C-alpha positions in Angstrom: -32.7 19.0 -55.7 -36.4 18.6 -57.1 -36.1 17.8 -59.9 -33.0 15.5 -59.7 -35.2 13.0 -56.8 -38.2 12.8 -59.7 -35.5 12.2 -62.7 -34.3 9.9 -60.6 -38.2 8.3 -59.2 -39.3 8.0 -62.8 -36.1 5.6 -63.3 -37.7 3.6 -60.6 -34.1 4.5 -58.9 -35.0 7.2 -55.8 -34.8 4.7 -53.2 -31.7 3.7 -54.0 -29.6 7.3 -54.7 -30.3 10.1 -52.5 -29.8 13.7 -53.1 -29.1 16.4 -50.7 -26.4 18.6 -50.1 -23.6 19.6 -48.4 -23.5 21.9 -44.5 -20.9 23.9 -43.5 -20.7 23.8 -39.0 -20.1 27.5 -40.0 -24.4 27.2 -40.5 -24.6 27.4 -36.7 -24.3 29.8 -33.8 -22.1 27.6 -32.0 -21.2 23.7 -31.9 -19.7 23.6 -28.5 -22.3 23.2 -26.3 -25.1 20.9 -27.7 -28.3 21.7 -26.7 -28.1 24.9 -27.2 -27.5 25.2 -30.8 -29.7 26.7 -33.9 -28.6 27.7 -37.0 -28.1 31.0 -38.0 -30.2 33.8 -38.0 -31.5 34.2 -42.0 -30.5 30.6 -42.7 -33.0 28.7 -40.8 -36.3 29.3 -41.7 -35.2 30.9 -46.0 -33.3 27.7 -46.7 -33.0 25.1 -43.9 -36.7 24.5 -42.9 -37.8 23.9 -47.0 -34.9 21.2 -47.0 -35.2 19.0 -44.0 -39.0 19.3 -45.8 -37.5 17.7 -48.6 -35.0 15.8 -46.8 -37.6 14.0 -44.6 -40.3 13.9 -48.2 -37.3 11.4 -49.6 -35.4 9.6 -46.5 -32.5 11.7 -47.4 -30.2 12.7 -45.0 -28.8 16.3 -43.6 -25.2 16.5 -44.5 -22.9 17.9 -42.5 -18.9 18.7 -42.7 -17.8 18.0 -39.4 -13.5 19.0 -38.3 -12.7 18.4 -34.4 -9.2 19.2 -36.3 -11.0 23.3 -36.3 -12.1 22.8 -32.6 -8.9 22.7 -30.9 -7.0 25.0 -29.2 -3.2 25.4 -27.7 -4.5 23.1 -24.8 -3.9 19.7 -24.7 -6.5 18.6 -23.0 -8.5 19.7 -26.7 -6.0 17.2 -28.6 -7.3 14.6 -26.4 -11.5 15.4 -27.2 -10.9 15.4 -31.0 -8.8 12.7 -31.2 -11.2 10.2 -28.3 -8.9 10.1 -26.2 -9.3 9.0 -23.0 -10.3 12.6 -21.5 -12.5 14.1 -18.1 -15.5 14.8 -21.2 -17.3 18.0 -21.2 -19.9 18.6 -20.1 -23.2 20.3 -21.4 -25.1 22.1 -19.2 -27.7 22.6 -21.1 -28.9 18.3 -21.2 -26.4 17.2 -18.7 -24.7 14.8 -20.8 -21.1 14.0 -21.0 -19.1 14.1 -23.7 -16.0 12.3 -24.8 -15.2 13.7 -27.9 -15.2 16.1 -30.0 -17.1 14.9 -32.7 -19.9 13.6 -31.1 -20.4 16.8 -29.9 -20.7 18.5 -33.5 -22.8 16.2 -34.6 -25.3 17.1 -32.2 -25.2 20.3 -32.4 -26.6 19.9 -35.8 -29.2 16.8 -35.0 -29.9 20.3 -31.6 -31.0 22.8 -34.0 -32.7 20.6 -36.8 -34.6 19.2 -33.6 -36.0 23.2 -32.4 -36.9 23.0 -36.8 -39.0 19.9 -35.6 -37.2 18.1 -37.9 -35.6 15.7 -35.6 -36.7 11.8 -37.5 -34.1 13.5 -40.7 -31.3 11.3 -40.3 -26.9 12.9 -40.0 -24.2 11.7 -42.3 -20.8 13.5 -41.9 -20.4 14.5 -46.0 -16.4 15.3 -45.0 -14.4 14.6 -42.2 -10.8 14.3 -42.0 -6.9 15.9 -40.3 -4.1 17.7 -42.2 -0.7 15.1 -42.0 1.4 19.1 -42.0 0.8 22.4 -42.3 2.4 25.5 -40.5 4.7 26.3 -37.0 1.6 27.6 -35.3 -1.2 25.6 -36.0 -2.0 22.6 -33.0 -1.9 19.4 -33.8 -1.2 19.0 -36.9 0.7 15.5 -38.6 0.7 12.2 -40.2 0.7 10.1 -36.1 -2.4 12.5 -35.8 -4.6 12.3 -38.6 -3.7 8.0 -39.0 -5.0 8.5 -35.2 -8.1 10.9 -36.1 -9.0 9.1 -39.3 -8.9 5.7 -37.5 -10.6 6.4 -34.5 -13.2 8.3 -36.0 -14.7 5.6 -38.5 -15.1 2.9 -36.0 -16.5 4.7 -33.8 -18.8 6.1 -36.6 -19.7 2.7 -37.8 -20.1 1.4 -34.0 -23.6 1.6 -32.7 -22.8 3.2 -30.6 -23.9 6.7 -31.3 -23.6 10.6 -29.9 -25.6 11.7 -26.5 -28.0 13.1 -28.2 -28.4 9.4 -31.0 -27.6 7.5 -29.4 -27.3 3.7 -30.7 -26.6 4.2 -34.7 -24.1 4.4 -36.6 -23.5 7.4 -39.6 -22.2 7.7 -42.8 -18.9 9.5 -43.2 -16.9 10.6 -45.9 -12.9 10.3 -45.2 -11.8 14.6 -46.6 -9.6 13.0 -49.0 -8.6 10.7 -51.1 -5.7 12.6 -52.6 -3.6 16.1 -51.6 -4.5 19.0 -52.9 -0.8 21.7 -53.6 -1.8 24.2 -55.2 -5.1 24.9 -52.5 -4.7 28.4 -51.9 -3.9 29.0 -47.6 -2.9 27.6 -44.7 -0.3 24.5 -44.8 -3.0 22.0 -43.7 -5.1 23.1 -46.0 -2.9 20.8 -49.5 -2.3 18.0 -46.9 -5.5 16.4 -45.8 -4.9 13.5 -48.6 -4.3 10.1 -48.2 -1.4 10.1 -51.0 0.5 12.7 -52.7 -0.2 14.2 -55.7 2.2 11.8 -57.2 -0.2 8.7 -55.8 2.8 7.2 -52.8 0.8 7.6 -49.4 0.4 9.6 -47.2 0.2 7.6 -44.3 -1.9 3.9 -43.9 -5.5 4.9 -42.6 -6.0 1.3 -41.9 -6.8 0.8 -46.0 -3.7 -1.2 -47.4 -3.1 -5.2 -47.0 0.1 -6.3 -45.3 1.5 -9.0 -48.0 3.8 -11.1 -44.8 0.7 -11.4 -42.3 -1.9 -12.1 -45.0 -2.5 -16.1 -44.5 -1.2 -16.9 -47.7 -2.9 -21.3 -48.7 1.0 -22.5 -49.0 1.1 -22.8 -45.5 -1.6 -24.9 -44.7 -0.2 -28.4 -44.9 -0.3 -31.5 -43.6 0.2 -33.1 -40.5 1.7 -37.0 -40.7 0.8 -39.6 -39.1 0.4 -39.2 -35.5 1.8 -35.2 -35.3 -0.6 -32.6 -34.5 -0.5 -29.4 -36.4 0.4 -26.2 -34.6 -0.9 -22.7 -34.8 1.3 -22.0 -36.9 1.9 -25.1 -39.5 -0.9 -24.7 -40.3 -1.3 -20.7 -40.7 -3.4 -20.0 -37.8 -3.3 -16.2 -36.3 -6.0 -14.8 -34.4 -6.6 -11.1 -33.4 -7.2 -10.2 -29.7 -6.3 -6.7 -28.1 -2.8 -5.9 -26.4 -1.4 -6.7 -22.8 -1.3 -3.2 -22.1 -4.7 -1.5 -24.2 -7.0 1.0 -23.0 -10.7 0.2 -21.3 -12.3 2.3 -23.3 -10.3 1.3 -26.0 -11.5 -1.8 -26.2 -15.1 -1.4 -25.3 -15.3 0.9 -28.5 -13.7 -2.0 -30.7 -16.4 -5.0 -29.1 -19.6 -2.1 -30.4 -18.2 -1.3 -33.6 -17.3 -5.6 -34.6 -20.2 -6.1 -33.3 -21.7 -3.7 -35.0 -21.1 -4.6 -38.0 -23.7 -6.9 -40.5 -22.6 -10.7 -40.3 -20.8 -10.9 -37.2 -22.6 -11.7 -33.7 -22.6 -11.2 -30.6 -23.6 -13.7 -28.6 -21.9 -15.5 -27.6 -20.4 -12.6 -25.3 -23.7 -11.1 -24.3 -25.6 -12.8 -20.6 -26.3 -16.7 -21.1 -23.6 -16.7 -24.0 -21.5 -19.8 -23.8 -18.1 -16.9 -23.8 -19.9 -14.7 -21.6 -17.3 -15.7 -19.0 -15.0 -14.4 -17.7 -17.1 -10.9 -17.5 -14.7 -8.3 -18.0 -14.3 -6.1 -20.9 -10.6 -7.7 -22.3 -12.8 -10.8 -23.2 -14.9 -9.6 -24.4 -13.4 -7.7 -27.5 -10.8 -10.0 -27.3 -13.6 -12.6 -28.5 -15.3 -9.0 -30.3 -11.7 -8.5 -31.9 -10.9 -11.9 -33.4 -14.8 -12.6 -34.8 -14.3 -9.2 -36.7 -10.6 -10.1 -38.2 -11.7 -13.4 -39.3 -14.6 -12.9 -40.5 -13.3 -10.5 -43.2 -10.0 -12.4 -44.2 -7.1 -12.6 -41.5 -6.5 -8.5 -43.0 -3.2 -7.2 -39.9 -5.6 -4.2 -40.7 -8.3 -5.9 -40.1 -7.1 -6.5 -36.3 -5.0 -3.0 -36.4 -8.2 -1.9 -34.2 -6.4 1.7 -33.1 -3.3 -0.1 -31.9 -5.1 -1.9 -29.7 -5.1 -5.0 -31.6 -2.3 -7.6 -32.6 -3.0 -10.3 -34.6 -0.9 -13.4 -33.0 0.1 -17.4 -34.7 -0.8 -19.0 -30.7 -4.2 -20.1 -29.7 -5.0 -17.6 -27.2 -7.2 -21.3 -25.5 -4.3 -22.4 -25.1 -3.0 -20.0 -22.8 -2.1 -20.1 -19.1 -5.4 -19.3 -17.4 -4.7 -16.6 -15.4 -3.9 -15.0 -18.8 -7.3 -12.6 -18.1 -8.2 -10.7 -21.1 -9.3 -14.0 -23.5 -11.7 -16.6 -23.8 -11.4 -20.5 -22.3 -14.1 -21.5 -21.4 -14.7 -21.3 -25.8 -12.3 -21.9 -28.7 -11.9 -18.2 -30.4 -13.2 -18.8 -33.7 -10.0 -19.6 -36.0 
């Protein structure tokens, strides 16, 4: 690693290309209580400390493979906890912090272990995470729908800027494992079915990376209305992204945090004092933030999915009945 960094520095690339290495969560004693986590004996001083010293000096992240799937039990509540669904949460008795999802707990366990060695300022990156689309009969939580749900929610959450209880207000780099299924890999069936694509390059499921050509705004639909005739949104190809009426508020808040945390997305209008702050509801603010993200990224249907809480509409939300609480009426949604 030092030699690689030296070679990059010689070409003035060390500022853009960082050198690190991945770690399994198996290097920790436990992740059940994040605040109590530490590196296993014999691994901390001899291996991790010199590595962390190098990472700090080169501003490179500590990389970890985190898989909530492997933390599942036969209890239904662990599935909700792993998939970022609404749940009662888990309290870390050591810190008093409440965890609403398993991935946060795993990352905070890594952070606690690193901080114990005096390197709490070293960033953490998720070098691998994912979910199997198929598995053995005895394996809990396998399936395409669950894999799609986990990967979409993990990407959204880690990029939202919310952070974790011990590392708030930050984003994490993340890589999804894996691009292709590995049909020759030994072990349980699940080990061979983490891919987004099969070996023949057909998709296993859409994790939000495909474009639906039927809902992308085609240039040919933009027409000039006849004199005196106002063009309707449907005729001009205008589209908006809005929350589904039954969408969960916790999910909508994550949508707001994710959208407003993206570069180039300005959500000042829905902050206190902003022109679109009223009505001050999660649904109304989510309508603004989700639509702004959708409009800023090319009107693609997958940019309005938001974990199946958003929907594309050609009906101008700002013109709807004012009793429909999900949308803003003090200002038109951007279109």
